[in-house]
C-alpha positions, 0 to 999 in steps of 0.5 A: 456525539456526546460521546465526542463531546465528553472526549473532546472536554477531556482533552481541553481539560488536559490542555488547560494543564499543558497551558499552566506549564507555560511559564514554568517552562519559558523560564529554564535555560537550554541545557536545563530544556534539553535536559528533562529528555534524560529525566523523563526517561529515568521516570519511566524507568523508575515506573512513570507511564506516558500518560503520567508524562504528558503534561510536562513533556507537552510543555517541553516541546511546545517551548522547543518548538517556539525556541528552535522554529519559532514556532509556539504551537497552538492550542489547537494543535496540543490537543491534536497531538493529545488525540495521537497520542492517545492512538486515535485519528485527529481530524484538522484542517487544511493548514492547521499545521499537521506537522508541528502538531506531530511534533509532541506525540512523536516526542513522548512516545520516544522517551519509551525508547521503543521507537516511533515511526512518522508515515508519510504519502511521499519521500519529498514530506518525509524528507522535508518534516525530518529535515525542519521537525528534527532540529527540535528532537535533537536539541532534546536529546533523541535522535531521528533519521529516513531509511531511504538514501537522499541520493537515489543511485545509493543503495542502503546496506542492511548495516545502515538500515539497521543503525537507522530502524535502531533511531529513536524516531524514524520519519518514512513513507508507507511504501517505504516502510512496507518493501522494507518489511518484506524484503527484511523478512526475506533475509537469509542470516542475522546480520541481513536483518534491519527491521526493529518491532513494531511500536508506535506509528503516526499515519498522516494522511491516515484515510489516504493510506488506510482507506484509499490505498488498501487494497494495494497490495505491495508486492516484490517479484522475483524470478520471471515466468516463462513468458506466455504467447498468447497475448497478442492472440487473444488481443486480437480475439478481443477486438472482434468481441461485441460488447453485449452480445459475446461479453457483459460488462458491468462498470459499477461493479467492475464485472465483465464476463462472457456470454455462451455466444462471446464463447462460441466465436471465441472457441471459433476463432482459435479453432477449439471445441471448448473453450472452458475445458482443461486443456485450454484453461490457459485461453480462457484465463489469457480471455479473461484478462484481455476482458478486463484490459479492455474494459476495466483500466482506461488509458490515462486514468487507470495508466500511462504509456511513456517514453522509456530509456529505450522504448515505451512503457506502461506504468500504472497511476493510483486511482486517489492520488493522480500519482504514477505507481512506479515499480507496481504491477498488476499481477497474473497477466494483468500487466500484460494484457494492458500492454498488449492492447496498447501494443507496447513492448510485454514486461516479464511475468513475474513470481509474487515473492512476498506480499503485504497489504497496507491494512495488515502492515500497520495492524502490526503495530503496538499503537497506531494513530494518524492525522487528516483534514477528512477523516470524520466521513469515514469514522465508522470504518476507522472504528471497526477496522482500526480501533481508532476514533476520529476526533474533529479538532477546532480551527485556531481561526473561524473558516473564512472559505465560502462552499459554492453548491454544485452546477450540475450539467447532463452532458460532458461538453456543457459542464467543460465549458461552464467551468471554463467560463467560471475559470476565465471571469475569476482569472480576469479578476486575478485570483489565483485558480487551482483546477482539479480533475479527474484524471491525466486525460482531463488535465491534458484537455483543461490544459489545451483549452486554457492555451486556446484561452491565452491563459498561462498555468501549471499542469500537475499530472503523473506526467510531471509529478516531480516538482509537484510540492513546489507547483502547489506552495506557489499555486496561491500566488496572484494570477496563477493557474494550475490544472492538478489531479485529484489529492496532488498536494497533500501536505504542501501548504499553500500560503496567499500572495500579496492581494490575494486575500483582498480579492477574496483568496484561492479558488478552488474549481473542481471539474468533477465529483470524486467517488468518495466524499473525503476527496471532495473535501481534501480538494476543498480544504485547499483554500481558506486555510488559517482562517484565509478567505477563499472559495470552492465550486464543483462543476458536475455532468451526467457523464461523470464516473461516479454518476454513471457508475452509481447514479439512479435508474432514472438519470440515466434514462434521462441522459439517455432521452437528452443525447440519443432522443434529443429531448429538450433539457434545460441546460443548467439542471437545479432543483433539490432532486438534483442536489441530492443525486451527487450526494446519493452517487458518491453514498453508494460509491464509498458504500461499495468501496468499504465493502470491498477493503472489508473483502480485501480484509478477509481475504489478507486474513488468511495470508495473513496468518500464514505468512505470520507462521512462516516468518516466525519460523524464519526467525527462529532459524536465523536468530538461534531461538530453535535448537538448529541441530535438535531441528534438524534432527526432527526432519530427518527422523520424520522424513524416515518414518514417513518414507517406511510409512509411504514407500514399498521398497519391494526390491533393492532396485527400488530402495536404491533408486529412492536413496539416489533420488532424496538421501545421495547422489553417490550411492553406490549400492543396496547391501546384497544380504539386506532382507527386503521385508525387514523394515528395521533393517531399511531404516538402518540402512537409510540412517546410516546414508544420511549420516554418510551424507550430512558428516561429509559436508560437517568434515568440509564445512566444521574447520571453518565453524560453517556447518551450522550456516549451511544446516541454517541456509538449507532449512530457509532456502526450502522455505523461501522457495515453497513460500514463493510459490504459496503467494504466488499462488494465492495471488492468483487464486484471490484474482481468479475467485475475485469474480466469481461473487455471481455464482452461488458459492461464497467466494471468500469460504471457496478461497479460505479452503483452497489457502488452507489445503495449499498451505498444507501442501506447502508444509509438507513439500517444504519438509521434502525440500528442507532434506533434499537441501541438507542432504542433495546439495554441494559444499564448498569452502570459497577462495575468500573463505564462503560458503557454497553450496549448490542446492538441488 
């Protein structure tokens, strides 16, 4: 605590110096104020650091904010800006103006010319903030862009993206940035690459991105696999299995496995003798996915079924935000197993071509910082994983919101009806109400109950996220009732309508406690912004997920006594023991989530090392830092050496078949006079044939100066084809090994060993494919003057 106070007192000292510059900046003309940017850039060129410029630069932006936007950042916003510049997390309450706060560190860091990115959670916020705050940056002579098109149907070309990413300031989304990074690293030539070197990033709602979304890998899918026809059969088998007898399901650990009896039932159903034999491995894998699909994934919570253009389709839902994960699929066949369970058409099972987690993506930046309303709870993890402290910024006005203790009930219906009575009470008074629910299913339940009561309301869930910002912004009007999934409206300001403050402000009703205390705090934080009055209250039952999964055993016994044995129990559970219950369950949930994120990070480390090696090799071939001719010579020399040491070449036929298979389809015959015991003579035959095959291609391509391009393409194709296989197998491997925590072996060690062996094998295959691509391909020049290469 002492260290935090010391950090905050240092921030306050800098703030005092910035405040002393107020009058000086106010006295400048617009041209003089805008001219400060060039002055700062010149001083950086002369050797001054960004820290040296901080006081003046912040004072300049503050004045520019006032002139352009009519908003002069408060002292607390300046303090938040300083914390962000220092590479830490600024915890600022909802409504404290994080968007304006960011203008100061963004401007200061953009002066270096190395680029600054501000990452938000969705496209709408990125566009809105870039348009609004962009006026200030442009007034001060800096460029700002967003790297996606205003029109969804319009695709940006690599040239467009390169120009955008060359701007001083980029406002984007975490998923947009991740996919751009992966696509950039699939480029086959310099003119298709567009990403700059990562310098400084500010992540808005940093806990949502780096913690809640940490384990969702960004995956670019490629060519489809051959679709299995076992999904339907195995799903039918799954419906015959009985929980507790044929399989064990541990909800709190998210684990499910087949018992010996279950395996026998499956063998009998499928007409096989041993489910776990190598020949039936595919069936065992399908059954594992079907078990997970039926137990771990719930409709209208983990996914929804919606009407597509032609037929119904399954779309995943982000658990932490309640938003749809468009274009995202579960890997390895799990997605198709859920589709089979729901009897919707199966989508193609694709290979993962490129993949990265948000943790790995953001660790690539030289400096990373963030802002959120709820970072303190997870400070230890931010510090350990990203080296960021969380510094709580005081509020501009004292917080007036009243947070009432939870109402705890035994069953779900008791809780729902009690919360409904509370909603009716405040609605009759005229207070606006925000009702937060944990799933799409619950949002629809509350909606139907409200309709029955004749209460007009908006429902904001994964089915209608398009109007999210508008609905949330309007939810502070008198009499407004909004039912929303857990994190809706992050980043959207709720202003109270006329007369609402006098009634006590916005009322937030939580219909269950979420898995993490941070999400509860976000929910409460929708009310009582900037010193407004407001209140929040949660209604909880022993049937809520967090208590079912993480509550102590005495709770489960008590629930059973009440519901099964019909023993009498009070409707409302009161007393210290019950108040602590939710807190303890959330702590256990947060601890499990932390441990799971750490494991994801450990799994990702192996992939990161391999990705870095592959991408840096690709980049050296693309940007010309690798001597292309020298590299090809080395690859072919190594191929000849290996061939002579590994192949027997006991007859001319063997040598002939080897050459036709690896060097040239057009090879006629091995010279009759060749002595098959003379390794040196065989070497000369191989070298001559290789040179002839390369020379033929050189002759066709040299006139157009395309030979280097062809060599590069041949080498990159070998790397890419094998890297796709490796990424895909690592995805499959983490799924397979992830379920082994109950075994005696350490799954991380197993994963690393398998990943290492796989990578070594991949490197060997890459070299082989490079040789085949260079020698066995057919080349031509198209009428448009482009290379046409047909690789084996």
